[in-house]
PyMOL commands that place a pseudoatom at each C-alpha (Angstrom):
pseudoatom trace, name=CA, resn=UNK, resi=1, chain=A, elem=C, hetatm=0, pos=[106.693, 123.362, 175.324]
pseudoatom trace, name=CA, resn=UNK, resi=2, chain=A, elem=C, hetatm=0, pos=[106.816, 126.409, 172.877]
pseudoatom trace, name=CA, resn=UNK, resi=3, chain=A, elem=C, hetatm=0, pos=[105.183, 124.914, 169.790]
pseudoatom trace, name=CA, resn=UNK, resi=4, chain=A, elem=C, hetatm=0, pos=[101.935, 124.564, 172.511]
pseudoatom trace, name=CA, resn=UNK, resi=5, chain=A, elem=C, hetatm=0, pos=[102.337, 128.482, 173.641]
pseudoatom trace, name=CA, resn=UNK, resi=6, chain=A, elem=C, hetatm=0, pos=[102.516, 129.478, 169.601]
pseudoatom trace, name=CA, resn=UNK, resi=7, chain=A, elem=C, hetatm=0, pos=[99.398, 127.450, 168.743]
pseudoatom trace, name=CA, resn=UNK, resi=8, chain=A, elem=C, hetatm=0, pos=[97.490, 128.926, 171.403]
pseudoatom trace, name=CA, resn=UNK, resi=9, chain=A, elem=C, hetatm=0, pos=[99.036, 132.397, 170.255]
pseudoatom trace, name=CA, resn=UNK, resi=10, chain=A, elem=C, hetatm=0, pos=[97.874, 131.876, 166.998]
pseudoatom trace, name=CA, resn=UNK, resi=11, chain=A, elem=C, hetatm=0, pos=[93.932, 131.180, 167.969]
pseudoatom trace, name=CA, resn=UNK, resi=12, chain=A, elem=C, hetatm=0, pos=[94.259, 134.779, 169.236]
pseudoatom trace, name=CA, resn=UNK, resi=13, chain=A, elem=C, hetatm=0, pos=[96.262, 136.717, 166.133]
pseudoatom trace, name=CA, resn=UNK, resi=14, chain=A, elem=C, hetatm=0, pos=[94.188, 138.056, 163.556]
pseudoatom trace, name=CA, resn=UNK, resi=15, chain=A, elem=C, hetatm=0, pos=[95.056, 137.202, 160.314]
pseudoatom trace, name=CA, resn=UNK, resi=16, chain=A, elem=C, hetatm=0, pos=[96.086, 140.691, 158.871]
pseudoatom trace, name=CA, resn=UNK, resi=17, chain=A, elem=C, hetatm=0, pos=[97.163, 143.856, 160.430]
pseudoatom trace, name=CA, resn=UNK, resi=18, chain=A, elem=C, hetatm=0, pos=[99.034, 146.972, 159.314]
pseudoatom trace, name=CA, resn=UNK, resi=19, chain=A, elem=C, hetatm=0, pos=[102.556, 147.356, 159.644]
pseudoatom trace, name=CA, resn=UNK, resi=20, chain=A, elem=C, hetatm=0, pos=[102.783, 150.448, 162.096]
pseudoatom trace, name=CA, resn=UNK, resi=21, chain=A, elem=C, hetatm=0, pos=[106.322, 152.092, 162.635]
pseudoatom trace, name=CA, resn=UNK, resi=22, chain=A, elem=C, hetatm=0, pos=[107.544, 154.994, 165.145]
pseudoatom trace, name=CA, resn=UNK, resi=23, chain=A, elem=C, hetatm=0, pos=[107.274, 157.931, 163.361]
pseudoatom trace, name=CA, resn=UNK, resi=24, chain=A, elem=C, hetatm=0, pos=[104.061, 157.183, 161.768]
pseudoatom trace, name=CA, resn=UNK, resi=25, chain=A, elem=C, hetatm=0, pos=[101.045, 159.284, 162.404]
pseudoatom trace, name=CA, resn=UNK, resi=26, chain=A, elem=C, hetatm=0, pos=[97.928, 156.893, 162.818]
pseudoatom trace, name=CA, resn=UNK, resi=27, chain=A, elem=C, hetatm=0, pos=[94.304, 156.649, 163.389]
pseudoatom trace, name=CA, resn=UNK, resi=28, chain=A, elem=C, hetatm=0, pos=[93.096, 153.841, 165.633]
pseudoatom trace, name=CA, resn=UNK, resi=29, chain=A, elem=C, hetatm=0, pos=[89.686, 152.887, 165.758]
pseudoatom trace, name=CA, resn=UNK, resi=30, chain=A, elem=C, hetatm=0, pos=[88.856, 151.357, 169.242]
pseudoatom trace, name=CA, resn=UNK, resi=31, chain=A, elem=C, hetatm=0, pos=[85.380, 150.032, 170.478]
pseudoatom trace, name=CA, resn=UNK, resi=32, chain=A, elem=C, hetatm=0, pos=[84.740, 151.128, 173.822]
pseudoatom trace, name=CA, resn=UNK, resi=33, chain=A, elem=C, hetatm=0, pos=[81.670, 150.124, 175.729]
pseudoatom trace, name=CA, resn=UNK, resi=34, chain=A, elem=C, hetatm=0, pos=[79.983, 152.347, 178.581]
pseudoatom trace, name=CA, resn=UNK, resi=35, chain=A, elem=C, hetatm=0, pos=[77.497, 150.447, 180.742]
pseudoatom trace, name=CA, resn=UNK, resi=36, chain=A, elem=C, hetatm=0, pos=[74.991, 148.526, 178.111]
pseudoatom trace, name=CA, resn=UNK, resi=37, chain=A, elem=C, hetatm=0, pos=[76.182, 150.866, 175.069]
pseudoatom trace, name=CA, resn=UNK, resi=38, chain=A, elem=C, hetatm=0, pos=[79.379, 150.583, 172.534]
pseudoatom trace, name=CA, resn=UNK, resi=39, chain=A, elem=C, hetatm=0, pos=[80.629, 153.584, 170.446]
pseudoatom trace, name=CA, resn=UNK, resi=40, chain=A, elem=C, hetatm=0, pos=[83.607, 153.842, 168.320]
pseudoatom trace, name=CA, resn=UNK, resi=41, chain=A, elem=C, hetatm=0, pos=[86.212, 156.257, 169.123]
pseudoatom trace, name=CA, resn=UNK, resi=42, chain=A, elem=C, hetatm=0, pos=[89.025, 157.321, 167.254]
pseudoatom trace, name=CA, resn=UNK, resi=43, chain=A, elem=C, hetatm=0, pos=[92.200, 157.899, 168.265]
pseudoatom trace, name=CA, resn=UNK, resi=44, chain=A, elem=C, hetatm=0, pos=[94.583, 159.915, 166.278]
pseudoatom trace, name=CA, resn=UNK, resi=45, chain=A, elem=C, hetatm=0, pos=[98.235, 160.661, 166.966]
pseudoatom trace, name=CA, resn=UNK, resi=46, chain=A, elem=C, hetatm=0, pos=[102.171, 159.852, 166.429]
pseudoatom trace, name=CA, resn=UNK, resi=47, chain=A, elem=C, hetatm=0, pos=[103.109, 156.064, 167.219]
pseudoatom trace, name=CA, resn=UNK, resi=48, chain=A, elem=C, hetatm=0, pos=[106.155, 157.103, 169.368]
pseudoatom trace, name=CA, resn=UNK, resi=49, chain=A, elem=C, hetatm=0, pos=[106.989, 153.551, 169.762]
pseudoatom trace, name=CA, resn=UNK, resi=50, chain=A, elem=C, hetatm=0, pos=[106.373, 149.758, 167.981]
pseudoatom trace, name=CA, resn=UNK, resi=51, chain=A, elem=C, hetatm=0, pos=[107.239, 146.851, 170.190]
pseudoatom trace, name=CA, resn=UNK, resi=52, chain=A, elem=C, hetatm=0, pos=[106.891, 142.327, 169.798]
pseudoatom trace, name=CA, resn=UNK, resi=53, chain=A, elem=C, hetatm=0, pos=[106.455, 142.799, 166.082]
pseudoatom trace, name=CA, resn=UNK, resi=54, chain=A, elem=C, hetatm=0, pos=[104.730, 138.957, 165.132]
pseudoatom trace, name=CA, resn=UNK, resi=55, chain=A, elem=C, hetatm=0, pos=[103.835, 138.399, 168.461]
pseudoatom trace, name=CA, resn=UNK, resi=56, chain=A, elem=C, hetatm=0, pos=[100.467, 138.350, 169.842]
pseudoatom trace, name=CA, resn=UNK, resi=57, chain=A, elem=C, hetatm=0, pos=[101.565, 140.756, 172.622]
pseudoatom trace, name=CA, resn=UNK, resi=58, chain=A, elem=C, hetatm=0, pos=[102.505, 143.390, 170.072]
pseudoatom trace, name=CA, resn=UNK, resi=59, chain=A, elem=C, hetatm=0, pos=[101.463, 147.000, 170.359]
pseudoatom trace, name=CA, resn=UNK, resi=60, chain=A, elem=C, hetatm=0, pos=[102.305, 150.362, 169.562]
pseudoatom trace, name=CA, resn=UNK, resi=61, chain=A, elem=C, hetatm=0, pos=[102.217, 153.969, 171.937]
pseudoatom trace, name=CA, resn=UNK, resi=62, chain=A, elem=C, hetatm=0, pos=[99.907, 157.088, 170.265]
pseudoatom trace, name=CA, resn=UNK, resi=63, chain=A, elem=C, hetatm=0, pos=[100.837, 160.241, 171.183]
pseudoatom trace, name=CA, resn=UNK, resi=64, chain=A, elem=C, hetatm=0, pos=[98.714, 163.263, 170.549]
pseudoatom trace, name=CA, resn=UNK, resi=65, chain=A, elem=C, hetatm=0, pos=[98.389, 166.531, 172.578]
pseudoatom trace, name=CA, resn=UNK, resi=66, chain=A, elem=C, hetatm=0, pos=[94.809, 167.174, 173.660]
pseudoatom trace, name=CA, resn=UNK, resi=67, chain=A, elem=C, hetatm=0, pos=[93.753, 171.002, 174.516]
pseudoatom trace, name=CA, resn=UNK, resi=68, chain=A, elem=C, hetatm=0, pos=[97.332, 171.750, 175.658]
pseudoatom trace, name=CA, resn=UNK, resi=69, chain=A, elem=C, hetatm=0, pos=[97.971, 168.341, 177.194]
pseudoatom trace, name=CA, resn=UNK, resi=70, chain=A, elem=C, hetatm=0, pos=[99.830, 165.150, 176.256]
pseudoatom trace, name=CA, resn=UNK, resi=71, chain=A, elem=C, hetatm=0, pos=[98.138, 162.105, 176.349]
pseudoatom trace, name=CA, resn=UNK, resi=72, chain=A, elem=C, hetatm=0, pos=[99.327, 158.462, 175.447]
pseudoatom trace, name=CA, resn=UNK, resi=73, chain=A, elem=C, hetatm=0, pos=[97.842, 155.744, 174.724]
pseudoatom trace, name=CA, resn=UNK, resi=74, chain=A, elem=C, hetatm=0, pos=[99.471, 151.960, 174.264]
pseudoatom trace, name=CA, resn=UNK, resi=75, chain=A, elem=C, hetatm=0, pos=[97.439, 149.763, 171.969]
pseudoatom trace, name=CA, resn=UNK, resi=76, chain=A, elem=C, hetatm=0, pos=[97.607, 146.095, 171.803]
pseudoatom trace, name=CA, resn=UNK, resi=77, chain=A, elem=C, hetatm=0, pos=[97.332, 145.461, 168.131]
pseudoatom trace, name=CA, resn=UNK, resi=78, chain=A, elem=C, hetatm=0, pos=[95.925, 141.940, 168.257]
pseudoatom trace, name=CA, resn=UNK, resi=79, chain=A, elem=C, hetatm=0, pos=[93.061, 143.262, 170.479]
pseudoatom trace, name=CA, resn=UNK, resi=80, chain=A, elem=C, hetatm=0, pos=[89.501, 142.278, 169.579]
pseudoatom trace, name=CA, resn=UNK, resi=81, chain=A, elem=C, hetatm=0, pos=[88.527, 146.128, 170.665]
pseudoatom trace, name=CA, resn=UNK, resi=82, chain=A, elem=C, hetatm=0, pos=[91.226, 147.434, 167.945]
pseudoatom trace, name=CA, resn=UNK, resi=83, chain=A, elem=C, hetatm=0, pos=[88.816, 147.734, 164.678]
pseudoatom trace, name=CA, resn=UNK, resi=84, chain=A, elem=C, hetatm=0, pos=[91.016, 149.300, 162.268]
pseudoatom trace, name=CA, resn=UNK, resi=85, chain=A, elem=C, hetatm=0, pos=[94.465, 151.370, 162.138]
pseudoatom trace, name=CA, resn=UNK, resi=86, chain=A, elem=C, hetatm=0, pos=[95.214, 153.736, 159.489]
pseudoatom trace, name=CA, resn=UNK, resi=87, chain=A, elem=C, hetatm=0, pos=[98.606, 155.011, 158.784]
pseudoatom trace, name=CA, resn=UNK, resi=88, chain=A, elem=C, hetatm=0, pos=[97.617, 158.866, 157.617]
pseudoatom trace, name=CA, resn=UNK, resi=89, chain=A, elem=C, hetatm=0, pos=[101.373, 159.628, 157.185]
pseudoatom trace, name=CA, resn=UNK, resi=90, chain=A, elem=C, hetatm=0, pos=[104.895, 158.089, 157.667]
pseudoatom trace, name=CA, resn=UNK, resi=91, chain=A, elem=C, hetatm=0, pos=[108.066, 160.280, 158.877]
pseudoatom trace, name=CA, resn=UNK, resi=92, chain=A, elem=C, hetatm=0, pos=[111.601, 159.173, 158.370]
pseudoatom trace, name=CA, resn=UNK, resi=93, chain=A, elem=C, hetatm=0, pos=[113.122, 158.586, 162.049]
pseudoatom trace, name=CA, resn=UNK, resi=94, chain=A, elem=C, hetatm=0, pos=[116.267, 156.770, 163.035]
pseudoatom trace, name=CA, resn=UNK, resi=95, chain=A, elem=C, hetatm=0, pos=[114.715, 155.270, 166.439]
pseudoatom trace, name=CA, resn=UNK, resi=96, chain=A, elem=C, hetatm=0, pos=[112.261, 152.858, 167.476]
pseudoatom trace, name=CA, resn=UNK, resi=97, chain=A, elem=C, hetatm=0, pos=[111.426, 155.014, 171.175]
pseudoatom trace, name=CA, resn=UNK, resi=98, chain=A, elem=C, hetatm=0, pos=[111.007, 158.760, 170.313]
pseudoatom trace, name=CA, resn=UNK, resi=99, chain=A, elem=C, hetatm=0, pos=[110.724, 159.769, 173.958]
pseudoatom trace, name=CA, resn=UNK, resi=100, chain=A, elem=C, hetatm=0, pos=[112.275, 162.893, 172.790]
pseudoatom trace, name=CA, resn=UNK, resi=101, chain=A, elem=C, hetatm=0, pos=[109.190, 164.208, 170.910]
pseudoatom trace, name=CA, resn=UNK, resi=102, chain=A, elem=C, hetatm=0, pos=[107.436, 164.461, 174.383]
pseudoatom trace, name=CA, resn=UNK, resi=103, chain=A, elem=C, hetatm=0, pos=[109.409, 167.872, 175.464]
pseudoatom trace, name=CA, resn=UNK, resi=104, chain=A, elem=C, hetatm=0, pos=[108.764, 168.846, 171.350]
pseudoatom trace, name=CA, resn=UNK, resi=105, chain=A, elem=C, hetatm=0, pos=[105.642, 171.962, 170.928]
pseudoatom trace, name=CA, resn=UNK, resi=106, chain=A, elem=C, hetatm=0, pos=[105.144, 173.346, 167.915]
pseudoatom trace, name=CA, resn=UNK, resi=107, chain=A, elem=C, hetatm=0, pos=[107.364, 173.857, 164.521]
pseudoatom trace, name=CA, resn=UNK, resi=108, chain=A, elem=C, hetatm=0, pos=[109.921, 171.328, 166.255]
pseudoatom trace, name=CA, resn=UNK, resi=109, chain=A, elem=C, hetatm=0, pos=[107.952, 168.676, 166.706]
pseudoatom trace, name=CA, resn=UNK, resi=110, chain=A, elem=C, hetatm=0, pos=[107.576, 168.391, 163.299]
pseudoatom trace, name=CA, resn=UNK, resi=111, chain=A, elem=C, hetatm=0, pos=[109.227, 165.796, 161.744]
pseudoatom trace, name=CA, resn=UNK, resi=112, chain=A, elem=C, hetatm=0, pos=[109.706, 164.797, 157.640]
pseudoatom trace, name=CA, resn=UNK, resi=113, chain=A, elem=C, hetatm=0, pos=[107.370, 163.118, 155.464]
pseudoatom trace, name=CA, resn=UNK, resi=114, chain=A, elem=C, hetatm=0, pos=[108.372, 160.417, 153.785]
pseudoatom trace, name=CA, resn=UNK, resi=115, chain=A, elem=C, hetatm=0, pos=[106.414, 158.862, 150.112]
pseudoatom trace, name=CA, resn=UNK, resi=116, chain=A, elem=C, hetatm=0, pos=[104.425, 156.249, 150.737]
pseudoatom trace, name=CA, resn=UNK, resi=117, chain=A, elem=C, hetatm=0, pos=[102.040, 154.414, 148.904]
pseudoatom trace, name=CA, resn=UNK, resi=118, chain=A, elem=C, hetatm=0, pos=[99.123, 154.756, 151.782]
pseudoatom trace, name=CA, resn=UNK, resi=119, chain=A, elem=C, hetatm=0, pos=[96.231, 152.393, 149.750]
pseudoatom trace, name=CA, resn=UNK, resi=120, chain=A, elem=C, hetatm=0, pos=[98.915, 149.528, 149.837]
pseudoatom trace, name=CA, resn=UNK, resi=121, chain=A, elem=C, hetatm=0, pos=[99.398, 149.730, 153.443]
pseudoatom trace, name=CA, resn=UNK, resi=122, chain=A, elem=C, hetatm=0, pos=[95.792, 150.781, 154.800]
pseudoatom trace, name=CA, resn=UNK, resi=123, chain=A, elem=C, hetatm=0, pos=[94.563, 147.628, 152.425]
pseudoatom trace, name=CA, resn=UNK, resi=124, chain=A, elem=C, hetatm=0, pos=[94.343, 144.816, 155.075]
pseudoatom trace, name=CA, resn=UNK, resi=125, chain=A, elem=C, hetatm=0, pos=[91.134, 144.145, 155.660]
pseudoatom trace, name=CA, resn=UNK, resi=126, chain=A, elem=C, hetatm=0, pos=[89.912, 142.018, 158.701]
pseudoatom trace, name=CA, resn=UNK, resi=127, chain=A, elem=C, hetatm=0, pos=[86.112, 140.632, 157.965]
pseudoatom trace, name=CA, resn=UNK, resi=128, chain=A, elem=C, hetatm=0, pos=[85.148, 139.776, 161.580]
pseudoatom trace, name=CA, resn=UNK, resi=129, chain=A, elem=C, hetatm=0, pos=[86.614, 143.628, 162.916]
pseudoatom trace, name=CA, resn=UNK, resi=130, chain=A, elem=C, hetatm=0, pos=[84.725, 145.723, 160.060]
pseudoatom trace, name=CA, resn=UNK, resi=131, chain=A, elem=C, hetatm=0, pos=[81.498, 143.189, 161.008]
pseudoatom trace, name=CA, resn=UNK, resi=132, chain=A, elem=C, hetatm=0, pos=[82.005, 144.298, 164.265]
pseudoatom trace, name=CA, resn=UNK, resi=133, chain=A, elem=C, hetatm=0, pos=[82.288, 148.378, 162.992]
pseudoatom trace, name=CA, resn=UNK, resi=134, chain=A, elem=C, hetatm=0, pos=[78.723, 147.807, 161.159]
pseudoatom trace, name=CA, resn=UNK, resi=135, chain=A, elem=C, hetatm=0, pos=[76.994, 146.477, 163.552]
pseudoatom trace, name=CA, resn=UNK, resi=136, chain=A, elem=C, hetatm=0, pos=[78.274, 149.084, 166.010]
pseudoatom trace, name=CA, resn=UNK, resi=137, chain=A, elem=C, hetatm=0, pos=[77.187, 151.646, 163.709]
pseudoatom trace, name=CA, resn=UNK, resi=138, chain=A, elem=C, hetatm=0, pos=[74.273, 150.096, 162.948]
pseudoatom trace, name=CA, resn=UNK, resi=139, chain=A, elem=C, hetatm=0, pos=[73.215, 150.172, 166.803]
pseudoatom trace, name=CA, resn=UNK, resi=140, chain=A, elem=C, hetatm=0, pos=[74.147, 154.017, 166.960]
pseudoatom trace, name=CA, resn=UNK, resi=141, chain=A, elem=C, hetatm=0, pos=[71.933, 155.060, 163.838]
pseudoatom trace, name=CA, resn=UNK, resi=142, chain=A, elem=C, hetatm=0, pos=[69.025, 153.293, 165.583]
pseudoatom trace, name=CA, resn=UNK, resi=143, chain=A, elem=C, hetatm=0, pos=[69.514, 154.376, 168.526]
pseudoatom trace, name=CA, resn=UNK, resi=144, chain=A, elem=C, hetatm=0, pos=[69.371, 157.960, 167.237]
pseudoatom trace, name=CA, resn=UNK, resi=145, chain=A, elem=C, hetatm=0, pos=[65.840, 158.886, 165.793]
pseudoatom trace, name=CA, resn=UNK, resi=146, chain=A, elem=C, hetatm=0, pos=[65.377, 162.350, 166.768]
pseudoatom trace, name=CA, resn=UNK, resi=147, chain=A, elem=C, hetatm=0, pos=[61.672, 162.022, 166.564]
pseudoatom trace, name=CA, resn=UNK, resi=148, chain=A, elem=C, hetatm=0, pos=[62.118, 159.265, 169.697]
pseudoatom trace, name=CA, resn=UNK, resi=149, chain=A, elem=C, hetatm=0, pos=[64.527, 161.280, 171.418]
pseudoatom trace, name=CA, resn=UNK, resi=150, chain=A, elem=C, hetatm=0, pos=[62.592, 164.351, 171.127]
pseudoatom trace, name=CA, resn=UNK, resi=151, chain=A, elem=C, hetatm=0, pos=[59.222, 162.669, 172.286]
pseudoatom trace, name=CA, resn=UNK, resi=152, chain=A, elem=C, hetatm=0, pos=[61.379, 161.031, 175.494]
pseudoatom trace, name=CA, resn=UNK, resi=153, chain=A, elem=C, hetatm=0, pos=[62.719, 164.339, 176.476]
pseudoatom trace, name=CA, resn=UNK, resi=154, chain=A, elem=C, hetatm=0, pos=[59.062, 165.792, 176.588]
pseudoatom trace, name=CA, resn=UNK, resi=155, chain=A, elem=C, hetatm=0, pos=[58.038, 162.875, 178.383]
pseudoatom trace, name=CA, resn=UNK, resi=156, chain=A, elem=C, hetatm=0, pos=[61.023, 163.430, 181.255]
pseudoatom trace, name=CA, resn=UNK, resi=157, chain=A, elem=C, hetatm=0, pos=[59.955, 167.082, 181.093]
pseudoatom trace, name=CA, resn=UNK, resi=158, chain=A, elem=C, hetatm=0, pos=[56.169, 165.974, 181.385]
pseudoatom trace, name=CA, resn=UNK, resi=159, chain=A, elem=C, hetatm=0, pos=[57.539, 163.655, 184.499]
pseudoatom trace, name=CA, resn=UNK, resi=160, chain=A, elem=C, hetatm=0, pos=[59.448, 166.076, 186.019]
pseudoatom trace, name=CA, resn=UNK, resi=161, chain=A, elem=C, hetatm=0, pos=[56.650, 168.675, 186.128]
pseudoatom trace, name=CA, resn=UNK, resi=162, chain=A, elem=C, hetatm=0, pos=[54.289, 166.496, 187.422]
pseudoatom trace, name=CA, resn=UNK, resi=163, chain=A, elem=C, hetatm=0, pos=[56.490, 165.459, 190.416]
pseudoatom trace, name=CA, resn=UNK, resi=164, chain=A, elem=C, hetatm=0, pos=[57.042, 169.134, 191.173]
pseudoatom trace, name=CA, resn=UNK, resi=165, chain=A, elem=C, hetatm=0, pos=[53.354, 169.841, 191.303]
pseudoatom trace, name=CA, resn=UNK, resi=166, chain=A, elem=C, hetatm=0, pos=[52.139, 167.319, 193.564]
pseudoatom trace, name=CA, resn=UNK, resi=167, chain=A, elem=C, hetatm=0, pos=[55.020, 168.606, 196.374]
pseudoatom trace, name=CA, resn=UNK, resi=168, chain=A, elem=C, hetatm=0, pos=[53.370, 171.376, 198.649]
pseudoatom trace, name=CA, resn=UNK, resi=169, chain=A, elem=C, hetatm=0, pos=[55.727, 174.372, 197.963]
pseudoatom trace, name=CA, resn=UNK, resi=170, chain=A, elem=C, hetatm=0, pos=[57.684, 175.778, 200.448]
pseudoatom trace, name=CA, resn=UNK, resi=171, chain=A, elem=C, hetatm=0, pos=[58.127, 179.472, 201.977]
pseudoatom trace, name=CA, resn=UNK, resi=172, chain=A, elem=C, hetatm=0, pos=[60.879, 180.813, 199.911]
pseudoatom trace, name=CA, resn=UNK, resi=173, chain=A, elem=C, hetatm=0, pos=[59.074, 179.590, 196.389]
pseudoatom trace, name=CA, resn=UNK, resi=174, chain=A, elem=C, hetatm=0, pos=[56.037, 181.302, 197.495]
pseudoatom trace, name=CA, resn=UNK, resi=175, chain=A, elem=C, hetatm=0, pos=[57.772, 184.333, 198.317]
pseudoatom trace, name=CA, resn=UNK, resi=176, chain=A, elem=C, hetatm=0, pos=[59.619, 184.448, 194.893]
pseudoatom trace, name=CA, resn=UNK, resi=177, chain=A, elem=C, hetatm=0, pos=[56.362, 184.025, 192.946]
pseudoatom trace, name=CA, resn=UNK, resi=178, chain=A, elem=C, hetatm=0, pos=[54.458, 187.217, 194.780]
pseudoatom trace, name=CA, resn=UNK, resi=179, chain=A, elem=C, hetatm=0, pos=[56.300, 189.644, 192.979]
pseudoatom trace, name=CA, resn=UNK, resi=180, chain=A, elem=C, hetatm=0, pos=[56.119, 187.792, 189.550]
pseudoatom trace, name=CA, resn=UNK, resi=181, chain=A, elem=C, hetatm=0, pos=[52.440, 187.822, 190.057]
pseudoatom trace, name=CA, resn=UNK, resi=182, chain=A, elem=C, hetatm=0, pos=[51.841, 191.996, 191.071]
pseudoatom trace, name=CA, resn=UNK, resi=183, chain=A, elem=C, hetatm=0, pos=[54.288, 192.702, 188.086]
pseudoatom trace, name=CA, resn=UNK, resi=184, chain=A, elem=C, hetatm=0, pos=[52.373, 190.968, 186.019]
pseudoatom trace, name=CA, resn=UNK, resi=185, chain=A, elem=C, hetatm=0, pos=[48.495, 192.263, 187.208]
pseudoatom trace, name=CA, resn=UNK, resi=186, chain=A, elem=C, hetatm=0, pos=[49.895, 196.243, 186.566]
pseudoatom trace, name=CA, resn=UNK, resi=187, chain=A, elem=C, hetatm=0, pos=[51.677, 195.881, 183.066]
pseudoatom trace, name=CA, resn=UNK, resi=188, chain=A, elem=C, hetatm=0, pos=[54.494, 197.418, 181.962]
pseudoatom trace, name=CA, resn=UNK, resi=189, chain=A, elem=C, hetatm=0, pos=[56.222, 199.933, 184.098]
pseudoatom trace, name=CA, resn=UNK, resi=190, chain=A, elem=C, hetatm=0, pos=[56.319, 203.920, 182.817]
pseudoatom trace, name=CA, resn=UNK, resi=191, chain=A, elem=C, hetatm=0, pos=[59.292, 205.640, 183.027]
pseudoatom trace, name=CA, resn=UNK, resi=192, chain=A, elem=C, hetatm=0, pos=[59.235, 208.255, 185.867]
pseudoatom trace, name=CA, resn=UNK, resi=193, chain=A, elem=C, hetatm=0, pos=[61.623, 211.034, 184.198]
pseudoatom trace, name=CA, resn=UNK, resi=194, chain=A, elem=C, hetatm=0, pos=[59.325, 212.253, 180.863]
pseudoatom trace, name=CA, resn=UNK, resi=195, chain=A, elem=C, hetatm=0, pos=[60.837, 215.577, 179.978]
for i in range(1, 195): cmd.bond("trace and resi %d" % i, "trace and resi %d" % (i + 1))
show_as sticks, trace
zoom trace
């Protein structure tokens, strides 16, 4: 029975993943779908927990402080939505679950760094994930065409102006326009106290 489960899990596991440990400062590239669009969001923070190594459900929890509020996200390493994980910094810790970091801010939240070979740790390449990341980037570049965006905004403004021009004006709008017309007809106001 166990061998059947292992075979099924082996199909969905990535061939090589970065070894994320507790105390690492990591940068996670995550694919996010919003409606019909896809984008890549980078979440950088301290890995406060890693669990179930060498398993399909292997995960790690990343914590960061954003606008004074602690935010924690748990990522499944073998998820197809996780495109890349980079280890930015490695720290010396003696636990797997760093719950005490939640109560610390400022200087007390600093961990002592450890020298490590950054290039060797981050040298894991997943061709499928890199191809997906490049495809999303190309779509974003194609979608962002400044001239096309400007023309689209002008078309929307013209539609809005046409829609408001067709509607009859209310009494309040008519009253608002009257003082403007009178002020424009008179010209600039002259100072009253000339001395």
